[in-house]
N, C-alpha and C positions, 0 to 999 in steps of 0.2 A: 348234619347240617341243620339249621335252623328253619324255623316252619314258615311257611306258604300260606297266605301273605305276613309280607314281615312285619305292618302295624294297618289295622282298622282298612273297612271298607273305602274308603278317598283317595289311598294310594296305591289298593288295587285296582283301581277302576282306572285311574293317569296310568299307570303302569300298562294294564291290556291296551289301552287308547293307543298308548306310546308303540308297545308292538306290532299293531295292529296296522297305526301309520310306517311303522318304518316295513311290512308287509306289501303294502300295496293296501287303497282302502277297498279291492272286488276281488285280494287275493285269498283264502281262506286260509287256513294256518296245517300246517304239515306236521301230525305227529310223529313224536318222536318213537322210534323202534328198538329193540333191545340189538340190532345191529351199528344203528348210528350210536347208541349209548356208548358199546363196546372200544366202537370207532375211537368214540371224543375220551373216553378213560384213557385211551392208547396215546392219545396226544392233548393234556390237559392245559398245555402251557400255550394253546392256538384260541387268542378271544374272540375270532371272528369264526368259526364253527361255535364256540359254545353259543355266541351270540343270533345269528343264522340258527340255528339248532332250536334254541331258544324261544326266537320269538317264533319260529313256525315258520320259516322261510325254506321254499321251494327251491331248494340250491341247484338242479338240473335248469328248472326253466332259467331260473336268475347265471348259469351257467351259458347257454347257448346266448343269452341276449348279450354278456361280455363279448361272443365270439372263441370261446372256448371249451363247448360242447365236449362233456364226457358218458358216456353209455355204460352203465352201471344193471347187474341185476342178472335173472336169469333169460334163456330164454324160452320162448312159447312151450316148445315143447319139454324144455323140462322142467317148468312151472308143472304140468300138466300130468307128467307121470310121477311130480313128489305128489302131488293133491293124489292120485290115483293109488297111489303107495302107503300114503295115510291112510287114504279110507279103510284101504284093505287092513290095514295094522288096527282099526278103532271098530270094527266091522262087528259084528253082534254083540251089542252094547261092549264092548271093548275087551271079551272077552279074551281072546289073544293076547295085547297091551298088558293085560292086568295078570296072566299067565307068564307072561317075560319080567314082569314087574316081581311076583313071587318068584322066581326062578335065581330070580339076582340079587335081588334084593328082602327079600322077606322070610331069610331065617328064624322060624321057630313060631310064624303064624302059621294058622290055616289057610289051607289054599282058597281062592276065591271062589265062589260061588254061584249058583244064579242071582242071587240075596245082593250082589255088589247093586250099589246105586251109581248111577249116570244123571243127575240133577240140571233141569234147565238153568241153564245162566241166562235166557234172554233178558235183556232190558233196555231203555230209551237210555241211549249216549253214553261215555266212555265212563264217566261218574257213574251212572246206573248198574254199568256193569260190575264196575270196580267195588262196588257195593254188594251187587247181588251174589258177586265171586267170594266177598267177606262173612258173608252169611251164610254159603253154600261150605265154606271151610269149617267154618264153627258147630256148623250141623254136622258135618262130615265125623269131626273130631270126635264129635259125643255120640253118633251112633256104630262108632267106633270101637271109645272106649265101653260100650254097653254093651254090642253086641255081634262085636269082633267082625263088623258088618266093611269089604273093601272098596271104596269110590273114585272113581275117577272123572273128575273135571275137567271138559273136553275146550279146549281154548277158554280158558279161564281170561279176565280182565286184571290186573294187575296194576295197582299207584306207584309210584317211584321219583318222590322229590327228587331233583335234578336241579342245579345251581338258580337255585329259588322258583325255579319253574315245574310245574307237577307234570310227569310221562304217566303215558298209558302202555303197556305191555299186553304181551296176549302169547303165552308160551302157548307151543302145542298140545301139552297136556301136564298136568300135574296129579300126581295119584297119593292119594288119603289112604294109609295105614290104620290096619285095629290097633296099631299101639300109638297111636297119634301122630304117626310122622309124617311128614308132607315132603313127593320124592317129586322133583321136576323130570320130565321128558321131552328130550330134543326124539323128532322124525324128520330123518334128512334120506335123500333120494342116494346119495351115494353109495357105492357097496363096499360091504365088509366081507373081503377077500381072505380065508381061511383064519377067521376070526381078527382080522386087524384091518384097519383104513388107512386112509392117505393121511399123513401125520399133520400137516396144513389146516386139510377141511377139517379134524378133530377138535383141531387148536383152535380156532374158526368155533365152531358151535359150544367146546366147552366155555369160551370166552362169554360167548351171548348167553349160556345156559347159569353162568354165572350173575350175571343180570339178572333173571327170573330169580335167582336166588336169592338177593339180595333183597328183591322186592317180595316176596313173601316171607323175610324176614322180619320185616318194617307189619306186614300185618299179623304174624306169630307174636308181635310184643303184644298185643293186645287180648291177646288169648290164654289161659292156661291150659296146661297138659299139651300143648302145641309145640312138637320141633321141627326144624325143616331142616334136612339130610343133603349134606355137603356132598353127595354123590348122587350124583343125573343118571339117566339111562339115557343111554345113546342107541337109537332104533336103527338100523338100514336095510337096504335089501342082503341077504346072504350069499356071497358069490355072485354067479350071472344072472341068479333065478329073481323071481318077486317075491322070494319067501322070507318077510322077518326075522332075525336075530338080533340079537343086542350084547352090548358091552355097559359095564359100569366105567364113566369117568370123574376121577375126583377132582370137585371145583376148588376146594380150599386155595391155593395159590392166586388162582384165578379170581375170586371173589376176594382175598383181602388185597389184587394189588385195582382191580377196578374201584372198589370201596377209598380207598386212598386217592386216588386222581381223578373221583367223581367228589370226594369231599374236597379237592383244593381248586375246581374249578371257580372262577371268581362269579359271583352272582350276578345273576343277566339284570335285574335292574341300573346296579354299580355301571355295567358297558354300558348299558341303553342310555344311564344321565351322562355319560363322558363324549357322547354326540351331540351335531351341533344340529337347533334345528331342523326342521324341512328337508333332514335327512332318510331316505328310500330304498329300497332295494325291491321295488318293485319291478319286475320283467320289460313292463309295457314303456318303461322310463330310456332315454337315450342311451348307447353304450357307453359314452363319455362319463355321462352320470354315474351312471351304476358305478362305472369304475373306479369317481374318485369315492365315491358311497363306499365301496369296498374296501379302497386303502384308505377310508377314516380309522379303520378297525383292525389292530392289531395281528396279525398269524403268526403261524409255529410251521411252515413248512419243514415235511421231510421226503425223500424219497417215496417210503411208507406208504403217503396219502394218497397215490395213485390207484392205491387199488382199496379206499375207502374212502375218498369225497370225493366229492362232485365238482366241486371246485378249484380240485388240486393242478390242473392243466394252465387255469388263469394263475393261481400262485408261484409255476414253477418256473413262470415265462417271467413274473414280476422278480423271483427270488434272482433268477440268472440275469436279469437287465442291472439287477440292482447287485450282481456280483455277492452272494451270500452264499459263504461258507455250506446255510444249510442244506443247498442244494446239493452238495456232493454228500448229504446220511448224516444221521444227528452221529453216528464214530466221530466223524471227521470234526465234526461242531464242536463234538466235547474234546476231543485231545487240540485242536487251536485256541481252547479259553477266549482270552479278550480279544484274538484277532477273528473278529468276525467278518471280515472280508477277504475275498480272493487277492483283492489287491494287496493288502497292507500280510497277506500269507505271503507272497511271493516278494513283497520287501522286506521280510524277514527273510528270509529265503539268502537275498542277496546281501547280507547284511546292514540293512540299514533298520532293524526296529532297535529297542530301548535294550540295551545290553545287561539292564536289569531285569528284563522278563524271561524268564527260565525258555516259553517255550518258541520265544525270537532266538533264543540263543541255540538250542537242541534243533530248529530247522536250519538256520545260519551253519551248522557242523554237519547236519544231514547232508547241506547241500554240497558244502566240500567236499567230502566223502563221496556224493554220487560222481561228483567231476572229475576226482582224483582216479576212481575206479574206471569210466569212460573214456580216462585222459589212457590208461595204460593200457585197455581193451583195446583201442585204438592203434595205440603202435603195437602192438602184439601179431594184430589180425596187417597193418604194414607190412608187419616185418615176414610173417609166414607166410605173406601173397609175394615178395620180394626172392625167396626161396623158395618157390616153387619151382619143379624144375620144369612144368607144361606151360 
């Protein structure tokens, strides 16, 4: 992806002001996180999400103002439980966490000792924290190569450019091995029973970790001798206890998919430039005005959005109202080709489609076969009912 900003301070100021106008003058920007980026990468064709996330719009407040609120996130109990488990894993200077990393991914290296480092990453603002993290990674890599020291970075801040806009990401931990290798650590509160965890939750964690790996690779490019491991460590409670256990997750496939999808995203300034002046997503504005503003940006709704986007219910209602086949799922949309509406698909099935279109011809043939099958089944049921002695 090209660098940000694309050209000189004047354009940067104009873009930032434009994005601030889109959010609303009194609305602070909502930062992108790894979950949002993973969801964005899963649906790169959605210009609506790319623009709203790039501009820092609070989609939760926007969805509520549109009359289609969607609740996301963990319960307060789950958050407290997760924080308690993470504190336990990182307690005592991260000794248990480093032990797990060495046990699963530290073959050939000396076990972490009391000299393991946990640097202070405190700094002002996300930019300052990202710069402090980069410095700590550089120092940790040098210390590992010189003295074989392990380093644990607790909640580092990583920078990643997405669609021309910077995003700041905060993984649970990054461990620097003595050989200069960097490993992402994801700490989750869902249990790992008999050495395995829920596949859907592990998949979501892998996609999230892949975003962190991409951001780490951007930092590693500037530092000789540093390598980013494509195997991340997933730490979870063991069975039904609060004791930590870990599993290695290879995220090369997720990383490749995420990188390809993020590279496909239209730059934020291109999306913003296409919008009319005065348009705003400020939740304080009337619902009718917000509906018009949201409709001005193209969307790519799919049922999978319901689990990943705050605007999913609004987009679903619009897709159903317009009769778009995307409301039936991406697989159906792909199978129907040029037939983008349910009405067009039904017309093709009735034989009113173009005879030169293979999709229309296939639908018409399938409809005939279905009618013949139902006709034969109906005749058989009628015959058997007439012959029944009761």
